[in-house]
N, C-alpha and C positions, 0 to 999 in steps of 0.2 A: 619354659623349657620342658620338653617332653621327656618322660622317664621310661627306660626299658622295663618290661615286665619281668619280675623275678619272684622266687620264693625264698624266704629267709629261713635258714636252718641254723640252730645253735651248734657249734662245733663240739665234737666229743674228743676233747684234748687228752683224755685218758686212754683213747683207743688208737686205732691205726689211722691217724690223720697225716697223710703224706702228700705234700704239695711241692711242685717245682715252680719257681718264679718265672713268669713270662714277660712281665713289665712292671716296673715300679712307678706308681703315680706320685706318692709322697711317703713320708715316714709311717703313715697309718693305713695306706691303701695299696694293695698289690693285686695284679692280675696273675693268677696261677693256674696250673693244670694239675688235676688229680691223677691217680695211677692209671685211669682209663684214657687220659688225654682230654677229658672234658674241662672246659674253662670255667673257673669260678673266681669270684672276687672276695678277697679276704681283708678283714679289718682288724686292727689291733695296734696299740701304742708301740711304736718302734719296729713294727713288722717289716718296714721297707728300709730301715736304716742300714747303710753300708751293705746292701744286698744287690746282687746282679742277676740278670736273666740267666736261667740254667741252674741256679743254686737252689738247694732245698730250703723250705720255709721252716723256721723254728716253731713247732706246734704249740709251745708254751706261750707264744706271743699272739696266737690266733684268738681273737675275741668274738668275731662273727663271720659267718660264711654265707655268701649269697650264691644260690644255685640258679643258674640261668635257665629260663624256659624258652627263650627265643634264640635261634642260631644267629650269631653275629652281633649279639647285643652286649657282650661282655665289655667291650671297649667303652660304649656309651654309659653303661652302668658304672664302671669304675671311674670314669671322668666325672660323673655326677657326684658320686660319693666322696671323691677326693676334694670336692669343694665344701664338704660339710665337716664340722668338728664332731668328735665322738660324743660330746655332750649334747649336740643338736640331734645326732642320730638316736641316742638313747632316749631323749625326750619324745621324739616321734614314735619310737617303738612303744613307749609307755602309753601314749595316746592310742596307738593301734590295739594294744592288749585290752585296754579299758573299753574301747569301742566294741571289740568282739564280745566282751562280757555284757555290755549294755544293749547291743543291737542284734547280736547273733553270729553264728559261725560263718555266715557269708562274708563277713569282714575278714577276708583272708589276707595272707602276707603280700599278695601282689598289689594291695592298696598302699603299701609302705612307701614306695618310691615317689609316686605323685603326691602323696600326702606330705612326706618329708620335704620334698621340693617346694611345695606351696608354703608350708609353715615356716621353713627357714628363711625364705626370701621375704615373707611378710614380716618376720621378726627383724630382719636387716633393714627393711624399709622404715619400720617404726623407729629403730635405733638411729637411723640417719635423719629422722625428723620429717620424712616425706608424708604428705597428706594421705589420709585414709581413702581407699578406693570405694567409690559408690557403685556397688555391684548391681548389675541388672538382675531382674527377677527376684529381688530381695523379698518382696511381699509374697510372691508365688511360692518360693521355697519355704518360707516360714509357715505358710498355711497348708501346703501340700505334703510336707515332710516334717511334721512336728517332732517326731521321735529323734530323727537325725539332728535337727536343729537344737533340741534340748541337750543332747549329748555334746554337740559341738561347743555350746556355751560353757559346759563344764570343762571341756578340753582347753578352752581359752584360759581358765583358771589354772589348770595343770601346767600349761606352757609358761604362764606367769611365774609359777612356783619354781619351775626347772630352769628357765632361761632368763628370768628377771625382767621380762618385757610384757607390758599389758597391751595386748592387741585390741583394736576396736571391736565392738560387738558385731559389726558388719562382716568380720572375717568368719563368723559362724556359718555364713551362707555358702561360700565355696567349699568349706570343710564338709558341710552337710551333703553337698553334691558329690563329693568324693565317696562318702559312705553310701549314698544312694546308688552311685555307679558300681559299687562293689557287688550289688545284686546281679549285675550282668557279667561279672568276671572280666571286665575290660578296664584298661588304663586310659582309654579315650573318653574324656568327660564330655566331649561335644555331643554325643548321642543322648546323654542324660539331660543336657541343657535343652536340646530340641524336644525331648519328651516333656520336660517341664513346661515349655511354651505351649505345647499342644494340650497338655492336661488343663492348663488354665483356660485355653480357648474352648475346650470341651465344656467345662463348667459354665462359662459364660454363655455358650450356645444353648445349653440345657435350660438355663434360667430364662432365656428369651423364648424358647420353643414351648416350655411347659408353663410359663407364666407364674413362676415361683421365685422366691428369694432363697438362694442356696446358702445355707450356713456352713462356711468352710470349716468351722470348728466342731461340727456335729459328728456323731458316730457314723451316721449313714454316709456322709461325704468321705470320711476316713476309709470306710469299707469300699466305697466306690473307687477311690484313688488307689487303694491297695490292689483291687481287681485289675484296674487299668495298668498298673505297674507290672503285674504278672502277664497281662496281655502283651505289653511291650516286650517282655522277656521271651514269651513264646514266639512273637513275631520275629525277633532277632535270631532265635535259634531254630525256627521252623517247626516247633512242637505244636500239637493240636489237642484240643479237648476231646474227651471220649464222646462218642456218638450218643445222642439222646434217643429214647424210644420213638417210633414213628407217631406222628400226630401231635406231639407235645409242642413243637414250634408253632404249628398252625393254631393250636388251641390258645396259646399265649397271645399270638398276634390278633386273634379274634376278640379275646377278652380285654386286651390292653392296646388298642390300635395306636393311640397317641404316643404311649411309651415305646412301642415297637418302632414306630416311625422315627422317633428320636434316636433309638439305638442304631437303626439303619443309617441315619445321618452320621453318627459317630464312626461307624464302620467305613463309610465312604470317605470321611475325612482322613482316617488312618491310611486307607488305601491310596488316596491322593498324595499324602505327605510321605509315606514310607513304602508304598507298594505292597502292603500286607492285605491280602483278601481275607476278610473275616468269614468264618464258617457259620452255618445256621446255628450251631451250638454256641459259638461265641456271641452271636447276636441275641440269642435267647438269654444268656446270662446278663448281657448288657441291659436288656429289657427289664429284667427283674430288679437290677440295681437302680435303673431310672425310675421304676415304679416306686421304690422306697423313697427316693429323693423327692418325688412329686408328692407323696403322701405326707412326708415330714416337713416339707418346705412351706413357707408362708406365701399365700397367693398374692400376686401383684396385679393381676388382671381379673 
């Protein structure tokens, strides 16, 4: 189930919080309009009980306010939230808060809905005794995004404490992908999955071209993957690196022809898969990272 993008804002119940009901989804979720007419989704125990469209919302019952960022997404958001209990929502919020502390401020509130959607349905599958899902890219995610995976495993403990269900360790994989996807400010995790596939392909390609064994757990690989993640972000946003002084690219190409050729190969792969033309500056930085990997890797040929 896809979730609408939103920002979650705590209500100021002591201030001027005036809403008019537009639609009641259940006793805990209503779609309402603020004084400007903007649609927002309100949560709170009993907030929809015996309330009709057009009537004011009791501000003392408002527990959480979702402020929509996409026109027309309020109905989808409210429908999703109406299927979740407040206990499940609060558990997902706690995971989100701790993720932001552990991974950084890029873990913004727009991650909440797809994360809550995934966690809650994983919990319900486990309660129903359904078999664990064997996620694709499990090995790649664990090696390419170690920080996100490490936190996701801690999050599984938190979910167990809050909801009483022990999810399988494999669930750390899709959770980690949600946190990686937060870097791009998107709720569409498909792009992050494609990025993961290409990152793994790039590392395999480099090992073959350079004749080295790439240690996925090394610091040099971590730095290289981090650089590629930001390259993906620049590619998706259209941003470019600052220009380098004249002659630098040519000097690096002359000094490290093998590494530069490998970097050009990476650039071509990215352009073929995503249509992103890499600049000379981007190829230069890729060359430097490739050189570090070649210097630190164990020769296989």
